[in-house]
C-alpha positions in Angstrom: 34.0 41.1 192.9 34.6 40.9 189.1 32.7 43.3 186.9 32.9 41.0 183.9 29.5 40.5 182.2 28.1 37.2 180.8 29.6 36.3 177.4 28.2 37.9 174.3 28.2 36.1 171.0 29.2 38.2 168.0 29.6 37.4 164.3 32.9 39.2 163.3 32.6 41.4 160.2 35.3 44.0 160.8 39.0 43.6 161.8 40.6 47.1 161.9 44.3 47.9 161.4 46.5 47.0 164.4 47.5 49.6 166.9 50.5 49.7 169.3 49.8 51.0 172.8 51.7 51.2 176.1 49.0 49.4 178.0 48.1 46.4 175.9 50.9 46.2 173.3 49.7 45.5 169.8 46.0 44.9 169.5 43.3 44.6 166.9 39.9 46.3 167.1 37.2 43.8 166.1 33.6 44.7 165.4 30.7 42.4 164.8 26.9 41.9 164.8 24.8 39.8 167.2 21.7 37.8 166.2 19.6 40.9 166.7 21.6 43.0 164.3 23.3 45.0 167.1 26.9 46.1 166.8 29.6 45.3 169.2 33.1 46.8 169.1 35.5 44.4 171.0 38.7 45.9 172.2 41.6 45.2 172.9 42.1 42.0 171.0 45.7 40.9 171.6 46.2 38.3 168.9 49.6 37.4 170.3 47.9 36.1 173.4 45.2 34.0 171.7 45.9 30.3 171.2 45.3 28.7 167.9 41.8 27.5 168.8 40.8 31.0 169.6 42.0 32.8 166.5 39.2 33.8 164.2 38.4 35.4 160.8 35.5 37.3 159.3 32.2 35.4 159.6 33.3 33.5 162.6 31.0 33.7 165.6 33.0 34.3 168.8 31.9 34.4 172.4 33.7 36.5 175.1 33.1 38.0 178.5 33.2 41.8 178.5 32.8 44.9 180.6 32.1 48.5 179.9 34.8 50.5 178.0 33.9 53.7 179.8 35.3 56.2 180.7 38.0 55.9 178.1 35.6 55.0 175.3 32.1 56.4 175.5 30.8 54.8 172.3 27.9 52.6 173.3 29.0 49.6 171.1 32.5 49.5 172.7 33.2 46.6 175.0 36.5 45.8 176.8 36.9 42.0 176.4 38.4 39.3 178.5 40.5 37.6 175.8 41.2 34.5 178.0 37.5 33.7 177.9 37.2 34.0 174.1 35.8 31.0 172.3 35.3 30.5 168.6 31.8 29.1 168.4 31.4 28.4 164.7 31.7 29.9 161.2 28.6 31.3 159.7 27.7 29.3 156.6 27.9 31.1 153.2 24.2 30.5 152.7 23.4 32.4 155.9 25.8 35.4 155.7 23.8 37.7 153.5 20.6 37.5 155.4 22.5 37.8 158.6 24.1 41.1 157.5 20.9 42.5 156.0 19.4 42.6 159.4 21.9 45.3 160.4 21.6 47.6 157.3 20.3 51.1 158.1 19.1 53.9 155.9 20.8 56.9 157.4 24.1 57.6 159.0 22.8 60.9 160.3 20.0 59.2 162.1 22.4 56.7 163.6 24.6 59.4 164.9 21.6 61.3 166.3 20.7 58.1 168.2 24.2 58.0 169.7 25.5 55.1 167.7 29.0 54.8 166.4 28.8 51.8 164.1 26.4 51.2 161.2 26.0 49.1 158.0 24.7 51.0 155.0 24.0 50.4 151.3 26.1 52.9 149.3 24.5 54.4 146.2 26.5 54.4 143.0 29.7 53.3 144.6 32.9 54.0 142.6 36.1 52.2 143.6 39.2 54.4 143.3 42.9 53.4 143.4 45.4 56.2 144.0 49.2 55.9 144.0 50.8 56.9 147.3 53.3 59.7 147.3 56.9 58.9 148.4 56.3 60.7 151.7 53.1 58.8 152.4 54.8 55.5 151.6 57.6 56.3 154.0 55.2 57.2 156.8 53.2 54.0 156.4 56.3 51.9 156.1 57.7 53.2 159.3 54.5 52.3 161.1 54.4 48.9 159.5 58.1 48.2 160.5 57.2 49.1 164.1 54.3 46.7 164.2 56.3 43.9 162.7 59.4 44.3 164.9 57.6 44.1 168.2 55.4 41.0 168.1 54.5 37.8 166.4 50.8 38.5 167.0 49.8 37.4 163.6 51.6 34.0 163.7 49.1 31.3 162.9 46.3 33.8 162.2 44.7 34.2 158.8 45.3 37.9 158.9 48.9 38.4 158.0 50.5 41.8 158.1 52.8 42.0 155.1 56.3 43.6 155.5 55.7 46.0 152.7 53.2 48.9 152.3 51.0 48.8 149.3 52.0 51.6 146.9 48.4 52.5 146.5 45.5 53.7 148.7 42.0 52.4 148.1 38.9 54.5 148.3 35.2 54.6 147.5 33.2 57.6 146.2 29.5 57.0 146.8 26.2 58.7 147.5 24.4 58.7 150.8 21.5 60.9 152.0 21.8 63.1 148.9 25.5 63.8 149.4 28.5 62.5 147.5 31.1 61.1 149.9 34.6 59.8 149.5 36.1 57.5 152.1 39.4 55.6 152.4 38.8 51.9 152.6 40.7 50.6 155.7 39.4 47.1 155.5 42.4 44.7 155.7 41.0 42.5 152.9 41.7 45.1 150.2 45.4 45.4 150.9 45.9 41.7 151.5 44.3 41.0 148.2 46.6 43.4 146.4 49.7 41.6 147.7 48.4 38.2 147.1 47.3 38.9 143.5 50.4 40.9 142.6 52.6 37.9 143.5 50.4 35.7 141.3 49.6 38.0 138.4 51.8 41.1 138.4 50.8 44.6 139.4 49.0 45.9 136.4 46.8 42.7 136.1 46.1 43.0 139.9 44.9 46.6 139.6 42.6 45.7 136.7 41.2 42.7 138.7 40.7 44.8 141.8 38.8 47.5 139.9 36.6 44.8 138.5 35.9 43.0 141.8 35.5 46.0 144.1 34.3 48.4 141.4 31.9 46.3 139.3 31.2 42.8 140.6 30.6 43.6 144.3 28.4 46.7 143.6 26.4 44.8 141.0 25.7 41.8 143.3 25.3 43.8 146.4 27.7 45.6 148.7 27.4 47.1 152.2 29.8 49.4 154.0 30.6 49.0 157.7 31.0 52.5 159.0 32.5 53.3 162.4 33.5 56.4 164.2 36.8 57.3 166.0 37.0 57.1 169.7 38.3 60.7 170.1 35.3 63.1 169.8 37.1 65.7 167.7 37.7 62.9 165.1 34.2 61.7 165.4 33.6 61.3 161.7 32.5 58.2 159.9 35.2 55.9 158.7 34.9 53.1 156.1 36.0 50.2 158.2 34.7 47.3 156.1 33.4 46.4 152.6 31.1 43.4 152.7 29.4 41.4 150.0 25.7 41.4 150.9 23.3 40.4 148.2 20.2 42.5 147.9 17.7 39.7 148.3 17.6 36.1 149.4 17.2 35.0 145.8 20.6 36.4 144.8 23.6 34.2 144.4 25.2 33.3 147.8 28.9 33.1 147.0 
């Protein structure tokens, strides 16, 4: 008898960097929020095997059958999905997104971890966006990983998330305050790197860096920004990671764009 559970509907807000594994090939870890503000980590998500009607982007609501990810993944939000059952239900309207995300915002990462949770959405205090040039060694390491991903599958064909052949010569970070501490996290949200390449092609590198500092460093924090924080599956790496940067206005009266 199948142990698949009834489909769960999740609004996608995080798409993490792809990984290559022996079991599932190249997959993407997706995380989202249900209508009650609960997190769901959906894995593996083999985009190569999804048809065009199934492929989704941030703010799409998807439905999929699932089963427990245990014992390999003990994080309570983690669900192993049946990709064949996946259905893209609808896109959340722009006018609904901010209120939808606000339901999931919490005050304390410490409290969330004490409750056994491994995903959380927080309001960073005094966020500072930082762009750092990569060293030659770091660029070589990232390029080798990127080349491996690109050479083995066409999983991104037809999907709005496209893995570019080149590695960005910069890393992107946020320094911010939370619970009385100053923290610095690398931003691993795809949108940041994708924007760098898109804008560089249009405007050149220096203009792109200025525009990114303005958007991520000024505009988003001023209007309202939230950080999607997740933890690593391996316990010894069980620190919070900055998985997603999301525009979330502070009140319903703010501009919904």
